[in-house]
C-alpha positions in Angstrom: 0.2 -0.3 0.1 1.7 3.6 -0.8 0.1 5.7 2.0 1.9 8.8 3.2 0.4 8.4 6.6 1.7 7.1 9.8 -0.8 7.0 13.0 0.6 8.5 16.3 1.4 6.8 19.8 -1.3 3.8 19.9 -3.4 5.0 17.5 -4.0 2.5 14.1 -5.3 3.0 10.9 -8.3 1.0 9.5 -9.6 0.5 6.2 -13.4 -1.2 6.5 -14.6 -3.8 4.9 -17.4 -3.6 2.2 -20.6 -3.7 3.5 -22.9 -6.6 2.9 -25.1 -5.8 0.4 -26.9 -9.5 0.3 -28.7 -11.0 3.4 -27.7 -15.1 4.1 -31.2 -16.0 2.4 -30.5 -14.1 -0.9 -32.5 -10.5 -0.6 -30.9 -7.9 -1.8 -30.0 -4.4 1.1 -30.7 -1.0 -0.8 -28.1 1.1 -0.1 -29.7 3.4 2.4 -30.3 0.4 4.7 -26.4 -0.7 4.4 -25.0 -1.1 8.8 -21.8 0.4 9.1 -19.0 -2.3 9.0 -17.6 -3.4 12.1 -14.6 -5.5 10.6 -11.9 -4.4 8.5 -8.1 -4.5 7.8 -5.2 -2.7 9.2 -3.1 -0.4 6.9 -0.8 0.8 9.7 0.1 1.1 13.1 1.8 3.9 15.4 4.7 2.6 17.6 2.8 2.4 21.1 3.5 4.5 24.0 5.6 4.0 27.2 3.0 1.8 29.1 1.6 0.0 26.5 3.2 -2.2 23.4 1.3 -2.6 20.0 -0.7 -5.5 19.9 -2.0 -5.7 16.4 0.0 -5.6 13.2 -0.3 -4.2 9.6 -2.2 -6.5 8.3 -4.6 -8.5 10.8 -7.7 -8.3 10.6 -9.8 -6.7 13.3 -13.6 -6.1 14.8 -13.9 -2.8 16.2 -17.0 -1.0 17.9 -19.6 0.2 15.4 -19.2 4.1 16.8 -15.0 4.0 17.1 -13.2 5.9 15.5 -13.0 8.8 13.2 -13.4 8.7 9.8 -11.1 10.4 6.7 -10.7 9.9 3.5 -7.4 9.3 2.2 -6.4 9.3 -2.2 -10.2 8.3 -2.6 -10.6 5.7 -0.3 -12.1 5.3 3.4 -10.4 5.0 6.4 -10.6 4.5 10.2 -8.0 6.0 12.8 -8.5 4.7 16.3 -7.2 4.0 19.1 -5.8 0.1 19.9 -7.9 -0.2 22.9 -10.5 0.4 20.4 -10.1 -2.6 18.7 -12.4 -5.5 20.1 -10.4 -8.8 18.6 -8.5 -9.8 15.7 -9.9 -12.1 13.1 
């Protein structure tokens, strides 16, 4: 990835996974009814701080809270930047 951004401290840059377009039973979900994805790929990781070493690394798939992080747009793509504490699990 050619991103020129490095999160500071214990922050992580995540590329959200695409929202589901079809349910398990085959029903298509309209654009207005789609939920925010709660899963994404870690794109960049900060160095941590003196009390906390980073657990996640670039390339990890993670689960995070529905309203976690700050949304930003870089080079035409959507990303989230959040503290590592906001990440719920590594998948």
